[in-house]
C-alpha positions as CSV (number, residue, x, y, z in Angstrom):
1,M,36.9,6.0,-23.3
2,G,38.3,8.0,-20.4
3,Q,40.1,11.2,-19.7
4,P,44.0,11.4,-19.8
5,D,44.0,12.1,-16.1
6,G,42.1,8.9,-15.4
7,R,39.0,10.6,-13.9
8,T,36.0,8.4,-15.0
9,G,33.2,9.4,-12.2
10,I,30.3,11.4,-13.3
11,G,27.8,13.3,-11.1
12,A,24.3,14.2,-12.1
13,I,22.2,16.9,-10.3
14,D,18.5,16.4,-11.0
15,I,16.3,19.1,-9.9
16,G,12.8,17.9,-10.1
17,T,9.5,19.6,-9.0
18,T,9.2,17.8,-5.7
19,G,12.9,17.0,-5.0
20,V,16.5,17.4,-5.8
21,R,18.8,14.4,-6.3
22,F,22.5,14.0,-6.8
23,V,23.6,10.7,-8.2
24,L,27.3,9.6,-8.6
25,Y,28.1,7.1,-11.4
26,D,31.0,5.1,-12.3
27,G,32.7,4.9,-15.7
28,E,30.2,2.3,-16.9
29,A,27.2,4.5,-15.8
30,N,26.4,2.4,-12.8
31,P,25.0,4.4,-9.8
32,I,27.3,4.0,-6.8
33,A,26.0,6.8,-4.3
34,S,23.1,9.2,-4.2
35,A,21.3,11.9,-2.0
36,Y,17.8,13.3,-2.0
37,R,16.0,16.3,-0.5
38,E,12.3,17.0,-0.8
39,L,11.2,20.4,-2.3
40,P,8.0,22.2,-1.0
41,L,5.5,23.7,-3.3
42,A,3.3,26.7,-2.4
43,T,-0.1,27.4,-3.8
44,P,-0.8,31.0,-2.5
45,K,-4.0,31.2,-4.8
46,P,-6.2,29.0,-6.9
47,G,-4.1,28.1,-10.0
48,W,-0.8,29.5,-8.6
49,V,2.1,27.2,-7.9
50,E,5.3,28.6,-6.5
51,Q,8.6,27.5,-5.1
52,D,11.4,29.2,-3.0
53,P,14.5,29.6,-5.3
54,E,16.7,29.8,-2.3
55,G,15.3,26.5,-1.3
56,L,16.2,24.9,-4.7
57,L,19.6,26.2,-4.2
58,S,20.1,25.1,-0.7
59,A,18.8,21.6,-1.4
60,T,21.1,21.2,-4.3
61,F,24.1,22.3,-2.3
62,A,23.0,19.8,0.5
63,V,22.8,16.7,-1.9
64,L,26.3,17.6,-3.4
65,E,27.8,17.9,0.1
66,E,26.2,14.6,1.4
67,V,27.6,12.6,-1.3
68,L,30.8,14.3,-2.2
69,G,31.8,15.9,1.1
70,R,32.2,12.6,2.9
71,D,34.7,11.0,0.3
72,L,37.6,12.9,-1.1
73,E,38.5,9.9,-3.2
74,Q,35.2,10.2,-4.9
75,V,35.8,13.9,-5.6
76,S,39.2,13.2,-7.0
77,S,37.7,10.8,-9.4
78,L,35.1,13.1,-10.8
79,A,35.5,14.0,-14.5
80,C,32.4,16.1,-14.7
81,I,29.0,16.8,-13.3
82,G,25.8,17.1,-15.5
83,L,22.6,19.1,-14.6
84,T,19.0,18.3,-15.4
85,N,16.1,20.1,-14.2
86,Q,12.3,20.8,-14.2
87,R,11.5,22.9,-17.2
88,E,9.4,26.1,-17.9
89,T,9.8,27.2,-14.2
90,V,10.9,30.8,-14.0
91,V,13.4,32.6,-11.6
92,A,14.2,36.4,-11.4
93,W,17.3,37.5,-9.5
94,D,19.6,40.2,-8.8
95,R,23.0,40.1,-10.8
96,K,24.8,41.9,-8.1
97,T,23.5,40.0,-5.0
98,G,22.5,36.7,-6.5
99,R,19.2,36.9,-4.5
100,S,15.9,35.8,-6.0
101,L,13.4,38.7,-6.6
102,H,10.3,36.7,-6.3
103,P,9.2,33.2,-5.8
104,A,9.8,30.9,-8.6
105,I,6.8,30.5,-10.9
106,V,6.4,26.7,-11.3
107,W,5.6,25.0,-14.8
108,Q,2.2,24.0,-13.3
109,D,1.0,27.7,-12.6
110,R,-2.0,28.9,-14.5
111,R,-2.0,32.4,-13.5
112,T,-1.4,33.7,-17.0
113,A,-4.3,31.8,-18.6
114,K,-6.2,35.0,-19.4
115,R,-3.1,36.5,-21.1
116,C,-2.8,33.5,-23.2
117,D,-6.5,33.9,-24.2
118,E,-5.9,37.5,-25.2
119,L,-2.9,36.5,-27.3
120,R,-5.0,33.9,-29.0
121,Q,-7.8,36.3,-29.8
122,R,-5.0,38.5,-31.3
123,D,-4.1,35.4,-33.7
124,Q,-0.7,35.1,-32.2
125,E,-1.0,31.3,-31.6
126,S,0.1,30.0,-35.0
127,N,2.9,32.6,-35.0
128,I,4.2,31.3,-31.7
129,N,3.8,27.7,-32.7
130,D,5.7,28.3,-36.0
131,R,8.6,29.9,-34.3
132,T,8.8,27.9,-31.0
133,G,7.1,24.6,-31.8
134,L,5.1,25.3,-28.6
135,S,1.2,25.7,-28.0
136,L,0.1,29.1,-26.5
137,D,-0.3,28.1,-22.9
138,P,0.6,29.5,-19.5
139,Y,2.7,26.2,-18.9
140,F,5.6,27.9,-20.8
141,S,7.9,30.5,-19.5
142,A,7.2,33.6,-21.6
143,T,4.0,34.9,-20.0
144,K,5.4,33.9,-16.5
145,I,8.3,36.4,-17.1
146,E,5.9,38.9,-18.6
147,W,3.7,38.6,-15.4
148,L,6.8,39.3,-13.2
149,L,7.8,42.3,-15.2
150,E,4.2,43.7,-14.7
151,H,3.8,42.8,-11.0
152,V,7.2,43.0,-9.3
153,S,8.1,46.6,-8.5
154,G,11.0,48.1,-10.5
155,L,11.8,44.7,-12.3
156,R,11.0,46.1,-15.7
157,T,13.6,48.8,-15.2
158,S,16.3,46.7,-13.7
159,A,15.8,44.0,-16.4
160,A,16.3,46.6,-19.0
161,D,19.4,47.9,-17.5
162,G,20.9,44.5,-16.9
163,T,20.6,44.4,-13.2
164,A,17.9,41.7,-13.1
165,L,18.3,38.4,-14.7
166,F,15.7,35.7,-15.8
167,G,16.2,32.1,-16.3
168,T,14.7,28.6,-16.0
169,V,15.8,26.5,-13.0
170,D,19.1,25.3,-14.6
171,S,20.3,29.0,-15.3
172,W,19.5,29.9,-11.7
173,I,21.6,27.0,-10.3
174,L,24.4,27.4,-12.8
175,W,24.7,31.1,-11.8
176,H,25.4,30.0,-8.3
177,L,27.5,26.9,-9.2
178,T,29.7,28.6,-11.8
179,G,29.1,32.3,-11.7
180,K,27.8,32.3,-15.6
181,H,24.4,33.2,-16.9
182,V,24.0,30.2,-19.2
183,T,21.3,27.7,-20.4
184,D,21.1,25.0,-22.9
185,D,19.0,24.7,-26.1
186,T,16.6,22.1,-24.6
187,N,15.6,24.4,-21.8
188,A,15.5,27.4,-23.9
189,S,13.2,25.7,-26.3
190,R,10.5,25.5,-23.5
191,T,10.4,29.3,-22.9
192,M,8.3,30.2,-25.8
193,L,10.8,33.0,-26.5
194,F,13.2,30.7,-28.5
195,N,13.2,30.0,-32.2
196,I,13.9,26.2,-32.5
197,D,14.7,26.4,-36.2
198,H,17.4,29.2,-35.7
199,T,18.3,27.9,-32.2
200,D,18.4,31.5,-30.8
201,W,16.2,33.9,-28.8
202,D,13.4,35.3,-31.2
203,D,13.5,38.9,-31.4
204,E,9.9,39.3,-32.3
205,L,8.7,37.1,-29.5
206,L,11.0,39.1,-27.0
207,S,9.2,42.2,-28.2
208,L,5.8,40.7,-27.8
209,F,6.5,39.7,-24.3
210,G,8.6,42.8,-23.3
211,V,11.7,40.7,-22.4
212,S,15.2,42.2,-22.8
213,R,17.5,39.8,-24.5
214,S,20.2,41.1,-22.2
215,A,18.2,39.8,-19.1
216,L,18.3,36.1,-20.6
217,P,21.1,33.6,-20.5
218,E,23.5,32.7,-23.2
219,V,22.4,29.6,-24.9
220,L,24.9,26.7,-25.2
221,P,24.8,23.3,-26.7
222,S,23.4,20.7,-24.4
223,L,26.5,18.4,-24.6
224,S,29.1,20.8,-23.9
225,V,31.0,22.5,-21.0
226,F,29.0,25.1,-19.2
227,G,31.5,26.2,-16.6
228,R,33.5,25.0,-13.5
229,L,32.2,24.7,-9.8
230,R,33.4,27.9,-8.2
231,P,36.0,27.9,-5.5
232,G,34.4,27.2,-2.0
233,L,32.0,24.6,-3.3
234,V,32.7,20.9,-2.7
235,A,34.4,19.6,-5.9
236,A,35.5,23.1,-6.9
237,G,37.0,23.2,-10.3
238,V,35.1,20.2,-11.7
239,P,33.3,21.1,-15.0
240,I,29.6,21.2,-15.3
241,A,29.4,19.4,-18.8
242,G,26.1,18.6,-20.0
243,V,22.7,20.3,-19.3
244,L,19.3,18.9,-20.3
245,G,15.7,19.6,-19.4
246,D,14.5,16.8,-17.4
247,Q,12.5,15.0,-20.1
248,Q,15.2,15.4,-22.7
249,G,17.6,14.0,-20.1
250,A,15.2,11.1,-19.6
251,T,15.0,10.4,-23.4
252,L,18.8,10.1,-23.6
253,G,18.9,8.1,-20.4
254,Q,16.4,5.6,-21.9
255,G,18.6,5.2,-25.1
256,I,16.4,7.0,-27.3
257,V,18.7,8.1,-30.0
258,S,17.1,7.0,-33.3
259,P,14.1,8.6,-35.0
260,G,10.8,6.7,-34.2
261,Q,11.8,5.6,-30.8
262,A,9.8,6.9,-27.8
263,Q,9.7,7.0,-24.1
264,V,7.5,8.3,-21.3
265,T,8.4,9.7,-18.0
266,W,5.8,9.2,-15.2
267,G,6.7,11.8,-12.6
268,T,4.8,14.6,-11.1
269,G,3.5,15.0,-14.6
270,A,3.9,12.6,-17.6
271,F,6.0,13.5,-20.6
272,L,6.3,11.4,-23.8
273,L,8.9,12.1,-26.3
274,M,9.5,10.7,-29.8
275,N,12.9,11.3,-31.5
276,T,12.3,12.7,-34.9
277,G,16.0,13.1,-35.7
278,E,17.3,16.3,-37.6
279,R,13.8,17.0,-38.9
280,R,11.5,19.2,-36.9
281,A,7.9,17.6,-36.8
282,R,4.9,19.8,-37.0
283,S,2.1,18.5,-35.1
284,R,-1.7,18.6,-36.1
285,S,-2.7,16.8,-33.0
286,G,-2.0,19.2,-30.2
287,L,1.6,17.9,-29.6
288,L,4.9,19.9,-29.2
289,A,8.0,20.1,-31.3
290,T,10.9,20.6,-29.1
291,I,14.8,20.2,-29.2
292,A,15.8,16.8,-27.7
293,R,19.5,17.7,-27.7
294,T,22.3,19.8,-29.3
295,S,26.1,19.1,-29.7
296,P,28.9,21.4,-30.8
297,D,29.2,21.5,-34.7
298,E,26.1,19.2,-35.2
299,P,22.6,19.9,-36.2
300,P,20.0,19.9,-33.5
301,V,18.0,16.8,-32.9
302,Y,14.4,17.3,-32.5
303,A,11.4,15.5,-30.8
304,L,7.7,15.6,-30.7
305,E,6.5,15.7,-27.1
306,G,3.2,15.2,-25.3
307,S,2.9,17.0,-22.0
308,I,0.6,15.8,-19.3
309,F,0.3,18.0,-16.3
310,V,-0.7,15.6,-13.5
311,A,0.4,11.9,-13.3
312,G,2.0,10.9,-10.2
313,A,0.7,14.2,-8.7
314,A,-2.5,12.6,-8.7
315,I,-1.5,9.9,-6.3
316,Q,0.2,12.5,-4.1
317,W,-3.1,14.5,-4.0
318,L,-5.1,11.3,-3.0
319,R,-2.3,10.8,-0.2
320,D,-1.7,14.3,1.1
321,G,-4.9,16.1,0.1
322,M,-7.5,13.4,0.6
323,G,-5.7,11.0,3.1
324,L,-6.7,7.9,1.0
325,L,-3.4,6.2,1.4
326,A,-0.3,6.5,3.6
327,D,2.4,6.2,0.9
328,A,2.5,6.3,-2.9
329,A,3.9,2.9,-3.1
330,E,0.7,1.6,-1.4
331,S,-1.2,2.4,-4.5
332,Q,-0.1,-0.8,-6.2
333,E,-1.4,-3.2,-3.6
334,M,-4.6,-1.2,-3.2
335,S,-5.3,-1.3,-6.9
336,H,-5.1,-5.1,-6.9
337,K,-7.7,-5.4,-4.0
338,V,-10.5,-4.6,-6.5
339,D,-11.1,-6.2,-10.0
340,S,-11.8,-2.9,-11.7
341,T,-12.7,0.7,-10.8
342,D,-16.3,-0.4,-10.7
343,G,-17.1,2.3,-13.3
344,V,-15.2,5.2,-11.7
345,V,-13.2,7.4,-13.8
346,F,-10.8,10.0,-12.5
347,V,-9.7,12.8,-14.9
348,P,-6.8,14.4,-13.0
349,A,-7.0,17.8,-14.6
350,L,-5.9,19.5,-11.4
351,T,-3.9,22.2,-13.2
352,G,-5.9,22.0,-16.5
353,L,-5.1,19.6,-19.3
354,G,-2.1,19.5,-21.4
355,S,-1.4,17.4,-24.6
356,P,-3.4,16.9,-26.8
357,Y,-6.2,19.0,-25.3
358,W,-4.5,22.1,-24.1
359,D,-7.4,23.3,-21.9
360,P,-6.3,25.6,-19.0
361,D,-9.9,25.7,-17.8
362,A,-10.3,21.9,-17.6
363,R,-10.7,20.8,-13.8
364,G,-10.4,17.7,-12.0
365,L,-13.3,15.3,-12.2
366,I,-14.2,11.8,-10.5
367,I,-17.4,10.4,-12.1
368,G,-19.2,7.2,-11.8
369,I,-19.3,7.1,-7.9
370,T,-21.9,4.7,-6.3
371,R,-22.7,3.7,-2.8
372,G,-20.4,0.7,-3.4
373,T,-17.3,2.9,-4.3
374,R,-14.3,2.4,-2.0
375,R,-11.1,4.2,-1.7
376,E,-9.4,1.2,-3.5
377,H,-11.6,2.2,-6.5
378,L,-10.4,5.7,-6.5
379,V,-6.7,4.9,-6.2
380,R,-7.0,2.4,-9.1
381,A,-8.8,5.1,-11.2
382,A,-5.9,7.4,-10.5
383,L,-3.4,5.0,-11.8
384,E,-5.5,4.1,-14.8
385,A,-5.8,7.8,-15.4
386,I,-2.1,8.0,-15.9
387,A,-2.3,5.3,-18.5
388,Y,-5.3,6.8,-20.4
389,Q,-3.5,10.1,-20.7
390,T,-0.3,8.4,-21.9
391,H,-2.5,6.6,-24.5
392,D,-4.1,9.8,-25.9
393,V,-0.6,11.2,-26.4
394,V,0.7,8.0,-28.1
395,R,-2.2,7.9,-30.5
396,A,-1.7,11.7,-31.3
397,M,2.0,11.0,-31.8
398,E,1.3,8.1,-34.2
399,D,-1.3,10.2,-36.1
400,D,1.3,13.0,-36.6
401,T,4.1,10.9,-37.6
402,G,2.5,8.0,-39.5
403,R,4.5,5.6,-37.4
404,R,3.1,3.0,-34.9
405,L,5.2,2.7,-31.9
406,P,6.4,-1.1,-31.6
407,E,7.1,-0.6,-27.9
408,L,7.0,2.2,-25.2
409,R,9.9,2.5,-22.7
410,V,8.7,3.9,-19.3
411,G,10.6,5.6,-16.6
412,G,10.1,7.9,-13.5
413,G,8.8,7.0,-9.9
414,A,5.5,5.6,-11.2
415,A,7.2,3.1,-13.6
416,R,8.0,1.0,-10.4
417,N,4.3,0.3,-10.2
418,D,3.7,-3.1,-11.9
419,F,-0.1,-2.4,-12.1
420,L,0.4,0.7,-14.0
421,C,3.0,-0.8,-16.5
422,R,0.6,-3.8,-17.1
423,F,-2.5,-1.7,-17.6
424,Q,-0.5,0.7,-19.8
425,S,0.5,-2.2,-22.1
426,D,-3.2,-3.4,-22.0
427,I,-4.6,0.0,-23.0
428,L,-2.0,0.5,-25.8
429,G,-1.9,-3.0,-27.0
430,I,2.0,-2.9,-27.3
431,P,4.8,-3.9,-25.1
432,V,5.8,-1.6,-22.2
433,V,9.5,-1.9,-21.2
434,R,10.9,-0.9,-17.9
435,P,14.8,-0.1,-17.5
436,R,17.0,-1.7,-15.1
437,H,18.1,1.9,-13.7
438,M,15.0,3.7,-12.9
439,E,16.6,7.2,-12.5
440,T,16.6,7.8,-16.2
441,T,16.6,11.6,-16.0
442,A,19.8,11.6,-14.0
443,Q,21.5,8.8,-16.0
444,G,20.6,10.8,-19.2
445,V,22.3,14.0,-18.1
446,A,25.3,11.8,-16.8
447,F,25.5,10.4,-20.3
448,A,25.4,14.0,-21.8
449,A,28.2,15.2,-19.4
450,G,30.4,12.0,-20.2
451,I,30.0,12.7,-23.9
452,A,30.9,16.3,-23.5
453,V,34.2,15.6,-21.8
454,G,35.1,12.7,-24.0
455,L,34.3,9.7,-21.8
456,W,32.0,8.3,-24.4
457,D,32.2,8.7,-28.2
458,G,28.7,10.0,-28.9
459,V,25.1,9.1,-28.2
460,E,25.4,5.6,-29.9
461,A,27.8,4.5,-27.4
462,V,25.8,5.4,-24.4
463,A,22.5,3.9,-25.9
464,D,24.4,0.6,-25.7
465,L,24.5,0.9,-21.7
466,W,20.8,1.1,-21.4
467,K,19.4,-2.2,-20.0
468,E,16.0,-3.8,-19.9
469,D,14.5,-4.8,-16.4
470,R,11.1,-6.1,-17.4
471,R,8.8,-6.2,-20.4
472,F,5.0,-6.0,-20.0
473,E,3.0,-7.7,-22.7
474,P,-0.7,-6.8,-23.5
475,T,-3.4,-9.4,-22.4
476,M,-6.6,-7.2,-22.4
477,P,-9.3,-8.2,-25.0
478,S,-9.8,-5.4,-27.5
479,D,-13.6,-5.0,-26.8
480,V,-12.7,-4.3,-23.1
481,R,-10.1,-1.9,-24.1
482,E,-12.3,0.0,-26.4
483,A,-15.1,0.2,-23.8
484,L,-12.7,1.6,-21.2
485,L,-11.4,4.2,-23.5
486,R,-14.9,5.3,-24.6
487,N,-15.6,5.9,-20.8
488,W,-12.5,7.8,-20.4
489,T,-13.4,10.1,-23.5
490,R,-16.7,10.7,-22.0
491,A,-15.2,11.9,-18.7
492,V,-12.7,14.0,-20.3
493,D,-15.3,15.9,-22.2
494,R,-17.2,16.6,-19.0
495,A,-14.2,17.9,-17.3
496,K,-13.2,20.4,-20.1
497,G,-13.9,24.1,-19.7
498,W,-15.2,23.7,-16.2
499,G,-13.0,26.6,-14.8
500,G,-14.3,29.0,-17.3
501,G,-17.6,29.0,-15.7
502,E,-19.6,27.7,-18.7
């Protein structure tokens, strides 16, 4: 399909935790140009993780300008731009000036762990889970907003009178791109303030956390038009048509459109989503129910999700924090220099443990070190830890749904690592499939934007555009697999609760 004016180009803004990317696609969803800027993170106190909201914004403008500012023909061919983003991160800003009022509190931040414990002791966990599908954890946005209201001078008053606004990263960027205070259902569903059955902000939870509805964005369907780029910006007037949280974007980008299909994105963290269709699943295994996508005049599509806080970030830590490798890509070569980890297990609970454990007091652990341990063993153990964590989520997902996954589609930067893909297949005992286009998050929101403006006729049409690059088949003997998993479980048990001082 195409628009009457012949425009078939699609842009995708992808704002991750460590970088911002803009990708330009043609009418067949093939990438034809892109630009990238890194984003710094700040850790002002143990367990705190922040970003500069103005830096997020300037990096977004920079990648747009780099791709579109140099080619007017590309701008004239643009039908729409989609937006996908790191989820749960919270920004507060002034409605009049558009300036941020505090550093963004990033999804990895753990400063509200004690507040979550207090709410758990007040028996709020089951109530919150029933309404939102989420676990009671500092990962989500609600306690971050509550913390801002309590610690930023005058913010509670200005939020109540409508001067101060809150939003996730998509809302912050959309405000500056379009002038509208809006979000989509997938991002709203990650705030712990949104009722995923009614697809609306939940008044009881707003009251619990002291958040004014007027300070929050209007929630629109994911596959719809959110506004147009304001005058003065490159590509002014082009619609922002399609907004998805990054993992929901990756799910659509991987062609996961039918119930029972699943994919994992290995980025800073790792996030595994299984499409459960129009039925909201209720997990008994520490997984999350979330909204996969919404469309105008159609029921929401739900997903089960396992959220792993540290995946590729473990390799980044070994590179930047420990100096054990010069580049993340070097990890593949190093992992092949040894036949095994020689008994070393790395539990990368650097910001606590997410699904299926939900232990904010867990801390990172490297165990099994001997005089013979070399850096190659540690790097290989970090890659294996990504696969072990993914395994734990897959098994929990299968227990919740009664479905055994026939295969797992993988994406994100770490999916380029052949060793990781092969080890993941071995440890799960099922094929692992890597796509031809690795930027599945950006591609997914490009699909969403194209559907929203009529370039494609629904999600089934874009699912046919997904192409396989390589399939990894399991070869590991079952007794070896089980022995490795037993050691992993022992190490996780030792990492739990360490930050609680017990």
